[in-house]
N, C-alpha and C positions, 0 to 999 in steps of 0.2 A: 251129937249128929255131925257128920262130915259136911263141910261147906260145899255148896253147889259150885262146881267148876264148869264154866260156860265158855264157849268159843264164839267169837264174832258178834257179841252183843254190842249195841250202840254205846259208844262211850259218852255217857251223859252225866250231868250233875246230880249227885245223890245226897244233897245236904239235908233232905228231910227223911233220910232212912231211919226207921225206928225199930228195925228188926233186931231185938236184943239177942235172939237165939241164932241169928244167921250172920254170915260174913259174905256178902255178895261182892264179887270183884270182877270187873269186866275184862281184866287182862288175863284171866284164866288161872289165877293161882292165889293161894292164901297169903295176903300181904304180910300179916302179922308173923306168920311162920316162915316167910321166905328167907329171912336172914339166917335161920337155923337149919335150913334144908341143906344137907350135904350128901354127896354120893358116898358109896361104901368105902372109897379110898380116902375119904375125908376132904376131898376138894369141893369147892363151892359149885353148885350147878345152877344154871340160869333157869328162871321160870319160863313157862310156855308163852310165847308172844305170837299173836296172830299176824302173819305177814301177807295176808290176802290183800289184793290190790285196792279193795274198797272196804269200808266198814259195813258189814252185812247186818241187816236187822233180824236175820233168822235166829230163832230162839231155841237152839238145840244144844244140848250138852255134848261133851266129847268123852268117849270111852277111852280105855287104856290104849286101844289100837288106833285111836284117832277117828274112828267112825262115829257118825252122828247117832245120838240116842233119841229115840222117839219122845215127843212131848208127854206121852203117857208111859211112865216107867212101869216095869214089872212090879207086882205086888210085894215081892220080897225086898224092894227098895224102901218100903215103908219101915219106919223104926221098929225093928223086931217083928215085922209083918203083922203087927197088932192094929186092927181096924180102929179100935177105940182111941189108941194113941194117935192114929192118923187123923181122926176127926178132931182131936184136941189140937194137933198141929195146924189143922185147917182154921180153927178158931183163932190161934195165935197169929196166923197170916192175915186173917180178916181184921183182927183187932189192930194190928200194926198198920194195915192199909187204911182203915177208918181214921186212925189218928193222923196219918199223913194227908188224908183227904181233907181233914179239918184245916190243916196248915195251908193246903192248896186253895181252899175256898177263901181263907183269910187273905191270901196273896192276891187272888182275883178281886176281892173287895177293895184292897188297897189300890188297885189300878182303877177301879170304878169310881173311887172317891173323888179324884180330881177331874175325871171325865165329865161329870155332870156340871160343875161350875164353869169348866172351860167351854162346854157347849152353850151354856147360858150366856156367857159374856161374848160369844162369837157374833151375836146379833146386836151388840151394843156399839157405841161410838168408840170404845177403847177395847177392842178384842185382843186377847192374848194369842189365840190361834183362830184360823178360819174354821168354818163348819167342816169343810172338806178335810182339812188337816186333822181335826179331832176324830172324824169318822175313819180316816186312814190309820191313824195310830192305834185307836182302840177298837179296831174292826173285829167283830164277833166276840169280844170279851164278855159282853152282857149275856149273850146266848150260852157261852161256855159256862159262865157262872151259874146260870139257872139250871143247866143240865146236871152239874155236879152237886148243887144244893139239893135238888130233888133226889138224886142218887144217895146222898149222905143221909137225908131224912128218912129214906126208905130202909137203908141198911142198918142204921143205928139201933132200932128196936130189936132186930134179929140177933144182934150181937149181945144185947142186954139180956135177952131171954133165950140163951143158947141151949140147944140140945141136939142130939144126933140126927133128928128129923128136920132140922131147920134147913130150908132151901133158899139159896140166894142167887142161883144161876140165872134166873130170869132178869135180875137187876143188872148183872154184868152183860147179859145178852142185849138188853135195851141200851146200856151205855155204849157198847160196841156199835150198835146200829146207828148211833148218832154221830159217828166219826166224820160224817160229811161236813159238819160244822168245823171240825178241825182241819179238814182239807182246805176249806175256804180260808181259814186262818193262816195255814202254811203258805198258800199261794200268795197271800198278801204280806207275809212276814218281812221279807226283805224291804219292800216298799215302806212298811210301817217303821222299820228301824232307820232307814235313810231319812224319812220325813222327820222323825223324832230328833235325829242328829242335827239336821238343818235348822229345825225350829229352836233347838237349844243354842245353836250358834247365833241365831238372829234375834233371840229374845231372852234376856237375862232372867225375867220372871219365870218363864217356862223352864229354863235351865235349873233354877233353884228348886222348882217343883219336882222335876224329873230326877234330881240327884238325891232326894231324900223323901221317899214315900214310906209311910208308917204301916207296918204289918202287925196285926194283933197276934199275941201269943195264944196257945191252946187254952181252953177253958180251965183245965185243971193245972195249968202251969203257973208258976210264980213269976215267970219272965214277963217283963213289960213289953211295950211295943218296940219293934226293931226297925231301924232305918234301912231301906233297900232302894237301889236305883231302879228307874223305870226300865232300863235296858235289861236288867236281870229278871224283872218280873215278866216282861214280854216273852222271855225265853221259856218260862215255866210250862205253858201249854204244850210245847214241843217235847219237853222233858217228860210231861205227865203221861203221854200216850205210851211211851216205852215202859214207864213204871207200871202202868195198868196191865200191859201185855206180860211183863215178867210175873206179876202177881197171879194172873190167870194160869200161867205155867205151873206155879207152885200150888195153886188151889187144886188143879187137876192131879198133881202128884199125891195129894193127901185126900183125894175124894174117891171112894170105892166106885168101881165101874157100874154097880147096880144102883147107885144113889141117883135120885132124880136130877140132881145138879150136873151130873157128869156130861150128858149130851149137850146141855145148855152152855156149860163152860167151854166145852170143846168147840162149839159153834162160835162163841164169843172170841176164843183164841184164834180161830181161823180168820175171822173178819179183821181182827186187830193185826195179825201177821201180814195179811194181804195189804192192809192199809200202810203199814210200815214199809213194806217192799215197794209200794207205789211212790212213796215220797223219799226213798232212801237217799237219792242224790239231789234233792231239791233244796235242802236247807243247809247252808254253809255252817252255821254255828254248831249243828249237831256233829259235823265232821271235825270241829275244832275243839271238842271237849275230850278230856281224858280223866279217868278216875285213878287216883294214886293207890298204891298198895294198902294204905290204911283207910281207904274209903273216902278220902277228902276230895273236894271238887277242885279241878284245875282246868282252866280254859285257855286255849291259845288265842291271844288277842291280835298279834301282829307278827309277821316274819318277813325276812328279806335278806338279800345278799349285801354284805358290807365288807369293806376293805379294812382289815386290822393291821396295825403296825406291831409286829411281834419280833423280838430279837433283832431289831433294826431293819427288818424287811417287810414288804407288803404281802399279806396273805388274804385270799378270798375266803370269807366265812359266811355260813348261813346262821343268822341270829334269830332266835325264837323268844318272843315276849309272852310269857304266861301271866295269869292273874296274880301270881305270887313270886315269880322269879324270872330272871333273864338268863337264857342259855345260849352259849356260843358254841357252834359245832362246825365240823368240816366233814365232807363226804369221804368215807373210807374207800381205799382202793380194793376192789373185789375181783375175783376171778370171773372168767366168762361164764354166764349162765346163773350166777349167784345174784340174790337180791342186793340192791344198793343199800348201804347202811351209813348212818351218821356216827361220828365219834365226838363225844363231848370234850371240848377243850377247857371250858370253865363255866361256872354259873355263879350268879349273885342273887341272893334273896332280895326282893324289892324293899323289904324292911331295912336292909343294910346298904342299899344303893344310894349314892349321893352324886350331885353335880358340883361339889365344892371346887373352888379354884385352887390351884396349886399354891403351896407355901413357897417362899423365896428359896428355901433350901432344896426344893424339888428340882430335878433337872429333866427337861423335856428330851425325849429320845430324838435322835437325828432322823429326820424324815427325808428320804430320797425323793427329790422332785426332778423329773426329767425336763430338759429344754423343750419349750413348746413346739419347736420345729420338728422334733422327733414324733410328737403326738400327731402333728399335721401330716407328716410323711406316712405314718401308719394309716391314717384316714384315707390318704391317697391310694395306698396299696389295697385297702379294703374295697374302695370304689372300683378299682381295676378288676379285682377278682369277681365282684358282683356282675360286672359287664361280661366277663368271660363265661360265667355261669349262664347268663341269659343267652349268649351265643350258642353254647353247647346244647342247651335245652331246646332251642329253636331248630338247630341242625339235626339233632338226633332224638327229638321229642322226649328229652329228659332221661333216656335210658343209658346214657354213657356212664361208664365207671369214672370218667374224668370229672363228671359233675360231683360225685361223692368226694373225690379227692380235693376238688376246689372248695367244696363246702367245709371239709375238715380243716383245710388251710385257713379259710375265712374265720371259722370258729376260733382257731388258735389266735389269730391276729386280733379279733374283736375282744376275746378274753384278755389278751395283753392290754388292750386299750382300756378296758373296764378296770383293770387292776392298777394301771399307772396314771389314769386321768384325775381321780379325786384328790383334792388338796385341803378341803375344809375339815378341821379337826373336830371330833366329837369324843370327849373324854368322860368316862364314868369311873366311879370309885366305889370300892367296897370298904366301908368304914372299919371293917375288921381285917382287911387284907390288902390286896393289890389294887392298882389302878390299871385301866385298859384304855387304849387309844384307837379309835376308828377314824378313817378318812372318808368323807362324803363329797359328792360333787355339787351338792345343792344345799343352801341354807334352809330351803323348804323341807327337805328330807330330814335334816338335823332337828328342825323344830317339831316335825311329826313324831319322831322317836322320843324326844324329850317330853312332849305333851302327853303322849300315850302312857309313858312311865309315870309321870306326875299324876295323871288322872287315877291310875290304879293305886298310887301311894296315898291318895286322900282317904282311902278305905282303911279300916283298922286291921293292918297287916301284922302278922306275927312272923318272926324270922324262922326259917326252916333249914334243917340240916338233912340232906339226903344221904342214905346209905349207898354203898356201891351198887347194890341190886336195884334200889329205887331209881338211881341215876341212870342205870342201864335201861330200865324199862321206859323211863321218860324219853331218853334219847332215841330209843327204838321207835317209840310212838311218833316221833317228829316226822318220820318219813311219810306216814299216812296223814298226819294232821296239817302238814305244810300247805299253805295257800299259794306260795310262789314256788313253782316246780323247777324252772330252768333259769340260768343266769340270763339277764335281759340283753341278749345279742340277736342280731338279725338272723343268724344261721340257725337259731332255735325256733324261729317262727315258721308257721305253715305258709306254703306258697300262696294260699288263698287269702291270707291276712293282708290288710291294707299296708302298702309300703310307706305310708306317710306322705307328707308334702315336701316338695323340693322347689325352692324359689324364695320369694321375699314376702314376709308378713308385715303389713303396715299397721301399727297400733297407735291409737291416740288415747292416752290416759287423761280423761277429762277432770274428774273431781272425786271427792269422797265425803261422806257424812256419817254421822253416828258416833262421833267421838264425844266423850263426856267432859273432857277438859282440854284446854288449849295445849298444843304441843308442836314441836318441829317435825314435820311429817314428809316422808318421801316414799316412793314405790320402786320396786325392782321387777323386772320381767325375766322369766326363765322359760326355755323350751327344751324339749328332749332331743337328743342327737346321739346316734351311735349307742343307744342303750342307757344313756345317763343324761341328767339335766344340767344345763349350763346357764349361768346368768348372762343376759344379752344386753340389757339396757337398764338405766336408772334415771328417774326424774330428779329435778332439782329439789332441794329442801324448801318446803313452804313453812315459814316460821310463825310460831305462836298463833295457831288457828285451830278451830274445830271443824272447819269446812274448807280444806285446801282446794284450790282451783288450778290444777297444773296445766291442762290443755296442751300437752306436749306429745308430739308425734315421733315415732321411732320406726326405722326400717330394720327388720330382723331377718337375717338369712336363715332359711330352714333347710335342714339336711335329713329328710325322712322324718320330720317332726309330726307328732300326733296330738300334742298337748301344750297349752300355754298356761303358765302359772304367774300369778301376781301376788307379791308380798308387800304389805304396808308396814313401814317402820316408823318408830319415833327416834329421831336423831339425838344421840347423847354427846354432849360436849365436855362432860366431866372426865378429865384425863386420869383421875384416880381410879376409875372403873375399867381398868384394863383386863381383858380376858387373856390369861397367860397361856391359854391353848394356842391362840394365834396372834397374840401381842397386839390386838386391836381393841379399840374402845367398843364396848358392847352396846349395840343399838337394839332397842326392844322391838320384837315383832308384835305389832298390834293386831294383825290378822293376815290370813293367807287363804287363797282359793285358786281353783284351776278350772279351765274349760277345755273340752275336746275340740280339736281343730277339724271339724266336719267339712270335708271338701265341698259338699253341696251348699253349705252355708257361706263359707268364706271365699269361694271362688267366683262369686258374682262380682260384677264391676262396681257395685255400690258398697258403701260402708255398711257394716253390720254392727249396730249398737247393742251393748249388753251390760249387765250389772252383775258383779260378783259380791255375794254376801259372805262376810267373814266376822264371826264373833260380834254380831250386832253392827258391824261397819259395812257400808255399801260403797263399793268403788265402781264408778261408771267409766266405761271405755268403749272404743269403737275399733273395728279391725276390718281389713280386707287383704286378700292374698293376690299376689302377682306371680304367675308361674314363670319358670326360667325362660321359656320361649318368649313370653311377652316382655319380661324385664330386659332381655338381651336384644330385642328388635330395635333397630334405629329408625327414627322417623325423620325423613328429609325435611330440612327447614326451608320455609319460603321467605323468612324474614332476613333482612340484612343488617338490622340494628341489633344492639345488644351483643352478648358473647355466648350465652347458652344456646345450644342447638344451631349455631352458626359455624360454617366451615372454618377450620383453623387458619387457612390461608387468607380468608377474607378478614378475619380479626387482626392478624399480624400486619397485613397490608394497611388496614385502617389505622392501627396504632403506630405504624412504622417501627415495629419491634420484631425481634427474632423469636421471642417467646411471649405468648399472651400475658398481659398484665395480671390477670386473675391467677395464672399459674405461679408467676414470680412472687406475688404478694402472699399467697397462701403458703408456699414453700418457706418464704422468709419468716412468716409468723410461727409456723410449726417449728422451725429450727431455733427460733428465739425462745419459745416457752413451752414447746410440746415434745421436745426431743427426749425428755425423761418421763413422759406421760405413759403410764402402763396401758398397753393396748391401743396406742395411737394408730389410727386408720382402721382398727378392728372394732373398737367400741363405737356404737352408734351415737351420733350427735342428735340434739333435739331438732326435729324436722322443721319446726316453726322458725328456729334460728337460722337453719340452712336456707330456708325460703327467703328470709329477710336479707341474707347476704347475697343470694342469687339476684334478688330484685335490685339491690344496691349496685352490683357489678353490671347488670344489664342496663341500668340507667346512668351509669358512670357517676354515681353520687359523690359529691364532694366530701361526704362524711365517712367514706368507705374505710379510711385509715383509722378513724376513731372507733368505728364499729368493730374492726378487726382486733384492735387492742383490748376492747371490752368483752369480746365474744368468747364463749367457752371454746377451748382449743379443739375439742372433738367436733364441734359444729364447723370449724374452719377446715379441718381434715375432711369432713363429710362433704363440704362444698367443693373441694378440689376433686374428690372422687365423682361427685355428681356432674361436674363440668365435663370430665372425660367420658362419662357414661352417656351424656346427652349430645355428644358430637354427632353430626349426621352420618359419619362413618368412623370406625375405630381409628385411633391414632396410628396404628400400624397398617391401615388401609384394607379395604375389601379386596383390591386387586392382588395384593401380595399374600393374602391369607393361605391359599393352597400351598404356596412355596414355603412359607414358614412351617407349615405342618409337615411337609416333606423333609425340609432341612433338619429339623430337630430330631427326626427319626433316623438320620444317618448314623452309622456305627463308627465309621472311620473318623477319628478326631480332626485330622487335617481337612478332610472333605467337608466336615460339619463347620469348621472354622471358616473355610473359604466361602461356603454357602451363606452362613449367617451374617458375615460381614458384608457380602455382596448385597444381601437383602436390605441391610440398613442403608447402604449407598443408594439403593433404588427408591428410597422414600423421598417424598418432596422435602425440600429444605426446612420449612416450618415444622413439619412433623418430626423430622430427624433431630433438629436442635432441641425441640421441646422434649422429645423422648430422652435424649442424652442428659438434659438438665434434670429430668425426673429421676433417671437412673442414679445419678450422683447424689441426689437428695435422699433417695431410699437407702443407698449404701451408708450415708451418714446416720440415718435413723437406726439401721441395723448395727452400727458400731456401738450403740448404747443398749444392745439387747439385754445385758445383765440387769439393767434398770427398767427399760420399757417393755421387756418380754417380747419384742418384735424382731424375729430373725428374718434373714433374707427369704427363707421359705414362706414364712407368714406373710410377708409383704408381697411376694409373688402370688400367693393365694388370693390376697385382697385385690390386687391390681390386674392380674393376668386376664380374667374374663372381661375386664373393662377396656383394656387396650387392644385386645385381639379377639375377634370372634367372626363367624361366617356371616356373609350377607344372605339375604333371602334367595338371591340368584344362585349362590353356591349350593345351597340346599336343593334347589329345584333342578340344577344341572347334574346333581348326583355326585358332586365332588367329595361329599362326606360319606363315610362308611355308614351303612344302614340309614340312608337319608330319610326313609319313611318314618323311622323311629327317632329322629335326631333329638327330639325334645323329651324322650322318655328319660326317667331319672338315672337309669344305669348308664345308658349311652351318653347322656349329658355329663355324667360324672367323669366318664373316660375322656371325653373331648376336653372338659375343663382341666383335667390333669395335663393334657398336652399344652394348653394355653399357659398354664403355670410353669411348665418346663421351659417354654420359650422365654418368658420373662426371667426366670431363674437363671437361664444360661447367660443372659446379658448382665444380670446382677452379680454373678460370680466371676465374670470376665474382668481382666485388668482394665483400668480406665481407658475409655474409648474417646479419642480426640476427633472432633468434627473435621478439622483441617487434615489430619493424618489419614482419616478414612477416605476423604475425597481424593487425596494424592495417591492412595494405594492403587496399584495397577493390576492386582489379582482380579480375575474375572470368573464368574460362575457360568458354566456352559449352557445351563438350561434357560430357555426364554421364560421370563417371569411376566 
């Protein structure tokens, strides 16, 4: 008998297929014969691959001309047209289905086995799960079990006493009529899986239970119990509906039209097909399954865009992790109107994949790392284009061709940023072949990929070798199976999508508990920015404890951010454990978790406390958000004591100094021991340390010098930034703000020089001298850019908005373009760019002497 060739069938796991006389293949060709299939000229021809945009559940075969064949085939399709043989085939189909039904019932029983004790312990003093969690995870499993147990018990005797008059249609019709239970299961499926995953992370006892459930073998089988994960078993009901529908299709094919079963099976098939159509797009796992040409199950577990270092350069790849292999692909260039396709660059069977460190003889490829100022400059360009797009859309209601041109340009620049920003190495090895190197932007992401691979490797995997045809089929299926469709850049988002938060996120990392042994523990914080995640802050190491109490506050700048990640590490001081991928000591990730930055939650004035659960560890933290408008507003000070929030002229007069004492001391300390600190002025200091220094300077404490020498250098840098931020008016003054904005926009170099120098001369002496002192300090910091990674542009980005910004009166008077939208993120980004340009102009200028500046007789004609 020829194998049934079908088109558009759901790609589902068929591990329980027992049809010895059939070769069912959801990709529409005979996998066993595919290698031998040749065209008349001897060239290899590719099998049919369904390129429809979604995986359709319609159960129709394809004829030679591609037209759909009715579920009820002509009688001459029966083997030899012989009705007796047709009924014999019907018995074979039913026998195979009955055997697989036994396996399915055993799988459901395996799920029910832990459900009962888990529910019983939920009401005790030591519950493993709550009642709600148990009911969510095992929702409708008992009902489904009872439905299929009744069906099996009714069908079994009919198969045992088979003759041509046996009728089973009513059983299948009843089974189809009970699909409402499956609909309830499907609706809850995603929640059930998420709950099971969270419970596994939070409770090791449940994790052990869920990773090894015992499924009984068939009655007549010699096989003992097999271990299956709860995740795999919870997927079985979804798989089963499609299996039942396919069997109905085959039963109709081998049932004469005048048989009493025919109308009943037809009705059951109609109900089943309608049900499948209704849930076709509701279950992600069904869209992530593919059947190999040999009928093996292969599930897509994870996919995403990664940067691969190949032949010394960076390449953007789409990486697909299946249950048995890792596949690296790139999008092929196609002509207009053609379907996009992937090209496989390489794959590694998970059985052969390792994360072993390099031998001393291995040489790391050279990784091109761009200066950070180039990265920052690209961000600036992207912000300007975003602002231009907003202007165009408002002016012409988004119909301008210019909008599309700008979007294309922004896509190119964001893609460039995505390609060149990652620096964290992720190396994988094929123990029988090559090694491959990816660069990631986040340790969280590296950990996720590693853990996903290692979780799959805990199963009994066999190495696999794909033929060219099999590899082509798998690669082609990636286009439909992928869960990540576009590279993560702003230009690929819909206009309706939330733009994220722009401003400052204040985070206090309080404490953690749940560690089984004492360790040296710390946390890092990551937020997303421009499509990728970056590390923004790090707590101190809390030594030799199971309950660290950090209570450290950080201020993190957000640039369109939507998510906060927290990673908890155990610090390793053993220098023999170097990771040769990045030449750093490997700190162990004890747990990781993330929270969405919901504007409604974090934008309140009050702190929002939360807990992240990660692998049984609970990290307690608080956060609140300050938008750019609030963070940049100056609050006039009424006090005359202290230094923070007090006019700079008042402080210098009281101290009888030209530059405030706090500025001199912070600069001196940073130049003494922070000049080589990576990210100085960019990395957040601990907020509690900064507040302690602020209080000491405000009270003129005698211990201030001792505190400075003992304090973390990032806290001292943060104190200096905070001082300038809390001045009642910016250092470059409210009065001169419009002139600075006009002067930096001048095109003629001589006119710009004349204007910018005149503006400096117009500053009050305390402001001017302090500004010149800060300029020379920042230049000395930038001189060490190869070590501290802080360029003039980086420093301009950090200090620009602090030293120069509009007053409320300027906004009110309309001196700012689009004043009504001044604090929207796109306009804000454009204005911030101008502030940075002003400071960068002076930073790049030859040394400016206060005395020479005052003696200069050049004048700027515009009244400032």
